[in-house]
C-alpha positions as CSV (number, residue, x, y, z in Angstrom):
1,M,0.0,0.0,0.0
2,A,1.6,3.3,-1.1
3,Y,1.7,6.1,1.4
4,D,-0.7,8.2,-0.7
5,L,-3.3,5.4,-0.4
6,I,-2.7,5.3,3.4
7,R,-3.3,9.1,3.6
8,Q,-6.6,8.7,1.7
9,R,-7.8,5.8,3.9
10,F,-6.6,7.2,7.2
11,P,-6.9,11.1,7.2
12,G,-5.1,11.4,10.5
13,A,-2.0,9.7,9.1
14,P,0.5,12.2,7.7
15,C,2.8,9.5,6.4
16,A,5.6,12.0,5.9
17,L,9.1,10.4,5.6
18,G,11.0,10.9,8.7
19,A,7.9,11.7,10.8
20,R,8.2,10.6,14.4
21,V,5.8,7.9,15.5
22,R,5.1,5.6,18.4
23,L,3.9,2.0,18.0
24,T,0.8,1.7,20.2
25,E,1.2,-2.1,20.8
26,T,4.8,-1.9,22.2
27,G,5.3,1.8,23.0
28,E,8.5,1.9,20.9
29,T,9.3,5.1,18.9
30,G,10.9,5.6,15.5
31,N,10.7,7.4,12.2
32,I,8.7,6.6,9.1
33,A,11.0,5.0,6.5
34,P,10.6,5.1,2.7
35,P,8.1,2.6,1.3
36,R,9.1,-0.5,-0.7
37,A,7.1,-2.3,-3.4
38,G,4.8,-4.9,-1.9
39,D,4.5,-3.4,1.6
40,D,1.0,-3.3,2.9
41,G,1.5,-0.7,5.6
42,L,3.9,1.9,7.0
43,R,7.6,1.1,7.2
44,V,9.0,2.3,10.6
45,K,12.6,2.4,11.6
46,V,12.3,1.7,15.3
47,D,15.0,3.3,17.4
48,G,17.7,0.8,18.2
49,R,16.4,-1.9,15.8
50,F,17.2,-2.9,12.3
51,P,15.7,-3.4,9.7
52,P,12.6,-1.2,9.5
53,I,9.4,-3.0,10.2
54,V,6.0,-2.8,8.5
55,C,3.2,-1.6,10.7
56,D,-0.6,-1.2,10.4
57,P,-1.3,2.6,10.1
58,R,-4.1,2.2,12.7
59,R,-1.5,0.9,15.3
60,V,0.8,4.0,15.0
61,E,0.5,7.2,17.0
62,Y,1.9,10.2,15.1
63,L,4.0,12.4,17.4
64,R,4.2,16.1,16.8
65,A,6.9,18.4,18.0
66,P,5.7,21.2,20.3
67,V,5.2,24.5,18.4
68,V,7.1,27.4,19.9
69,T,6.8,31.0,18.6
70,I,10.0,32.8,17.7
71,G,11.2,34.8,20.7
72,E,9.2,32.9,23.2
73,G,11.3,32.1,26.3
74,R,13.8,34.9,25.6
75,R,14.1,37.7,28.1
């Protein structure tokens, strides 16, 4: 399943390469890896593991970095 198709089926899934994710079943974190022909889900490069694993998009939590405005926190 190509990442474009995953985006269409699961609107909450950004599927951006390098996006930070957490696997809901194990709690492990990692980054979305480039797709390969024949994969039927997302490829995730889990931190500390090799090779990337294929995950069901419904079992992945997409992490977002906190947004900080420029100049915030400076005094």
